[in-house]
C-alpha positions in Angstrom: 71.7 -17.5 74.2 74.6 -18.3 71.7 72.7 -19.1 68.8 75.7 -19.2 66.3 79.5 -17.9 65.8 81.2 -16.8 63.0 85.3 -16.1 63.1 88.4 -17.9 62.3 89.2 -21.7 63.3 92.2 -21.3 66.0 92.7 -25.0 66.1 90.8 -28.1 66.3 91.0 -31.1 69.4 89.5 -34.0 69.3 86.2 -33.4 70.0 86.2 -29.4 69.4 87.4 -26.5 67.7 88.6 -23.0 69.5 87.1 -20.6 67.5 88.4 -16.9 67.5 85.7 -14.6 67.0 86.9 -10.9 66.7 89.8 -11.8 69.6 87.7 -13.7 71.5 88.2 -17.8 71.7 85.1 -20.0 72.3 85.3 -24.0 72.9 82.9 -25.5 70.9 82.3 -29.0 70.9 81.2 -30.5 67.5 80.5 -34.1 66.1 83.6 -35.9 64.5 82.0 -35.4 61.2 81.2 -31.7 61.9 85.0 -31.3 62.5 86.0 -33.1 59.5 84.1 -30.6 57.1 85.3 -27.8 59.4 88.3 -25.6 57.0 92.2 -25.4 58.2 93.2 -23.0 61.2 93.5 -19.7 60.2 90.7 -19.9 57.8 86.6 -18.7 58.2 84.5 -20.6 60.0 80.9 -20.3 61.4 78.7 -22.6 63.5 75.2 -22.5 65.3 75.1 -23.5 68.5 73.8 -24.5 71.6 74.7 -23.6 75.1 74.4 -26.5 77.6 74.0 -24.5 80.8 74.5 -26.5 84.2 75.2 -25.9 87.8 79.0 -26.2 87.4 79.4 -26.4 83.9 78.8 -24.0 80.5 79.3 -26.0 77.1 78.9 -24.7 73.9 77.9 -27.6 71.1 78.4 -26.6 67.3 76.5 -27.9 64.1 76.9 -26.7 60.4 73.3 -26.8 60.3 70.1 -25.6 61.7 68.6 -28.8 60.4 71.7 -30.7 62.6 70.8 -28.6 65.6 67.2 -29.1 65.8 68.0 -33.0 66.1 70.5 -32.7 68.7 67.7 -31.3 70.7 65.5 -33.7 70.0 67.7 -36.4 71.1 68.5 -34.8 74.1 65.4 -34.8 75.1 65.3 -38.3 74.7 66.0 -39.6 78.9 69.7 -41.7 79.0 70.0 -39.3 76.1 73.1 -36.2 76.9 74.9 -34.3 74.8 77.9 -36.8 74.2 75.9 -39.1 73.1 74.0 -37.0 71.1 77.3 -35.4 69.5 78.0 -39.1 69.1 75.2 -40.1 67.3 75.2 -37.2 65.1 78.9 -38.4 64.4 77.7 -41.4 62.8 74.6 -41.0 61.2 74.6 -37.8 60.1 71.7 -35.5 60.4 70.1 -37.4 57.5 70.9 -40.9 58.7 69.2 -40.2 62.5 65.9 -39.3 60.6 66.4 -42.2 58.4 67.2 -44.6 61.2 63.9 -43.2 63.3 61.5 -43.1 60.5 62.3 -47.2 60.0 62.4 -48.1 63.3 66.3 -48.8 63.0 67.5 -49.0 66.5 70.6 -50.9 65.4 71.6 -48.1 63.3 71.6 -45.8 66.6 73.3 -48.6 68.5 76.8 -47.8 66.1 77.2 -45.1 68.0 80.4 -45.1 70.4 78.9 -45.2 73.6 74.9 -46.1 72.8 73.6 -49.4 74.4 70.6 -51.0 72.8 68.2 -50.0 75.3 69.1 -46.6 74.8 68.8 -46.9 70.6 65.3 -48.4 71.3 64.2 -45.6 73.6 65.7 -42.8 70.7 63.7 -44.8 68.0 60.3 -45.4 70.3 60.3 -41.6 71.6 61.4 -40.0 68.7 58.9 -41.8 65.9 56.1 -39.1 65.8 58.4 -36.6 66.2 60.7 -37.2 63.5 58.1 -36.5 60.7 57.4 -33.0 61.5 61.3 -32.2 61.6 61.7 -33.9 58.4 58.8 -31.7 56.6 60.6 -28.7 58.1 61.8 -28.6 54.3 65.4 -27.2 52.9 64.7 -23.4 54.3 66.1 -24.8 57.7 68.8 -26.3 56.7 71.2 -23.3 55.8 74.8 -24.5 56.4 76.4 -21.8 58.5 79.7 -21.7 56.7 77.4 -19.9 54.0 77.0 -17.1 56.2 81.0 -16.3 56.0 81.5 -13.0 54.5 82.9 -14.1 51.3 85.8 -12.3 51.4 87.0 -14.7 54.1 88.5 -18.1 52.5 85.8 -20.8 54.0 86.5 -24.7 53.1 82.4 -25.4 53.0 81.1 -28.6 54.6 80.5 -31.2 52.6 76.6 -31.7 51.3 74.0 -34.1 52.9 72.3 -36.5 51.1 68.7 -35.9 49.6 67.2 -35.7 52.8 66.8 -32.3 53.7 64.8 -30.8 50.0 63.5 -34.1 48.1 62.7 -36.1 51.2 61.2 -33.6 53.0 58.9 -32.2 49.9 58.1 -35.8 49.3 57.0 -36.1 52.6 55.1 -33.0 53.0 53.2 -34.2 49.4 52.3 -37.4 50.8 50.8 -36.4 54.6 48.8 -33.8 52.3 47.5 -36.7 50.2 46.1 -37.8 53.8 49.1 -40.6 54.6 49.9 -40.6 58.8 52.9 -38.4 59.0 54.5 -41.8 60.5 53.7 -44.3 57.8 54.4 -41.1 55.3 58.1 -40.7 56.9 59.0 -44.2 57.0 58.0 -44.8 53.2 60.4 -41.3 52.3 63.3 -43.2 54.5 62.8 -46.4 52.5 62.9 -44.4 48.9 65.1 -41.9 50.1 67.9 -43.4 47.5 65.5 -42.9 44.5 66.1 -40.1 42.8 64.5 -36.4 42.7 61.5 -35.5 44.9 59.2 -37.0 42.0 60.8 -40.3 42.0 61.0 -40.0 46.1 57.0 -39.7 45.8 56.3 -42.5 43.0 58.1 -45.0 45.0 57.2 -44.1 48.7 53.4 -44.4 47.1 54.8 -47.8 45.7 55.5 -48.8 49.3 52.6 -47.3 51.0 49.8 -48.8 48.7 48.0 -52.1 50.5 49.6 -55.3 49.4 47.8 -57.9 48.1 
């Protein structure tokens, strides 16, 4: 299993990059977002990868973080979502956006991805709503950027930083579940409170959302 590739960008296509790894070129399919964050031709880059194996096809898909790759794995577990649709969703929303959309039950956000219809979007939300909190709570340790492991001597353009979902939101979600809130409810509240600020602010805002009404 090829889990990660480190090399130099040979060229970037519309949906893939050719990564030269010690003289061997690997075609790695990426989302629009990932391609945009990769450095120019000739510069060093690294990608976490997922290998798709079919009877007549082998395809590599690349991601800048383990977190993004894990969301890809969850997405393709949904009936009707193949690798292409998963990359479209991740390219449109980013891993943190997917997490927020599912936590909030926002099928409309999923449907915004090219080629994803309303029925499939609803299925994604319904099937992953119970799995999303576990992945959201994995914490920042699983969100290491692949580019960060390229030797310092190489010239690397680092990807744009992801929003607060990986760190502050994961910690807030963990704190709320430790307080006894159901993971699904806690994840929804954290997603709504994601823009509140640091971890403490997210927890306070989420607690207000979780407080009994009336």
